[in-house]
C-alpha positions as CSV (number, residue, x, y, z in Angstrom):
1,M,96.3,167.4,126.4
2,K,98.5,164.3,126.2
3,V,102.1,164.3,127.2
4,I,104.5,162.7,124.8
5,T,107.6,161.1,126.4
6,Q,111.1,161.4,125.1
7,K,111.1,157.7,124.4
8,Q,107.9,158.0,122.3
9,I,109.5,160.9,120.4
10,Q,112.6,158.8,119.7
11,L,110.5,155.9,118.5
12,A,108.6,158.2,116.2
13,I,111.8,159.7,114.7
14,E,113.3,156.2,114.2
15,H,110.1,155.0,112.5
16,T,110.1,158.0,110.2
17,A,113.8,157.3,109.4
18,G,112.8,153.8,108.3
19,L,110.1,155.2,106.1
20,L,112.5,157.7,104.6
21,K,115.0,154.9,103.8
22,K,112.2,153.1,102.1
23,D,111.5,156.2,100.0
24,G,115.2,156.3,99.0
25,V,116.3,159.3,101.1
26,T,119.9,158.9,102.4
27,Q,120.5,162.4,103.9
28,T,120.3,163.4,107.5
29,L,118.1,166.5,107.7
30,T,115.7,168.1,110.2
31,V,112.0,167.3,110.0
32,Q,111.4,170.9,108.7
33,E,114.0,170.6,106.0
34,L,112.4,167.3,104.8
35,L,109.0,169.0,104.9
36,D,110.3,171.9,102.8
37,A,111.7,169.5,100.2
38,A,108.4,167.6,100.2
39,Q,106.5,170.8,99.5
40,F,108.0,170.9,96.0
41,H,108.3,167.1,95.4
42,P,105.7,165.3,97.5
43,A,105.9,162.2,95.3
44,Q,109.5,161.6,96.4
45,F,108.2,160.9,100.0
46,P,105.2,158.5,99.5
47,S,105.8,156.6,102.7
48,A,107.3,159.2,105.0
49,L,105.3,162.4,104.2
50,P,102.4,161.7,106.6
51,A,104.8,160.9,109.4
52,L,106.8,164.0,108.7
53,E,103.7,166.1,108.8
54,I,102.6,164.7,112.1
55,L,106.1,165.3,113.6
56,G,105.9,168.9,112.3
57,L,102.5,169.5,113.9
58,L,103.8,168.2,117.2
59,G,106.5,170.9,117.1
60,L,109.4,168.6,116.3
61,G,110.6,170.4,113.2
62,D,114.1,170.9,114.7
63,E,114.6,167.1,115.3
64,L,117.2,165.5,113.1
65,V,116.2,162.4,111.2
66,R,118.9,160.1,110.0
67,A,117.5,158.0,107.1
68,E,118.4,154.4,108.1
69,K,116.7,151.1,108.4
70,L,114.8,150.3,111.6
71,G,116.3,147.8,114.0
């Protein structure tokens, strides 16, 4: 089992936020809320959906994602 550091989690959340911005999402929601929305409209998340799924599998569903550009 590999340990994921808090810094790695933060980088993953920030990267996902950039992908969400690219997809046109402007709301701040949890990973799980975004996955729930994607369940009914997956085409609205073409860039971010794989990243959201990975974050969900890692147990980070309660993490807030603020859709904004990276950097």
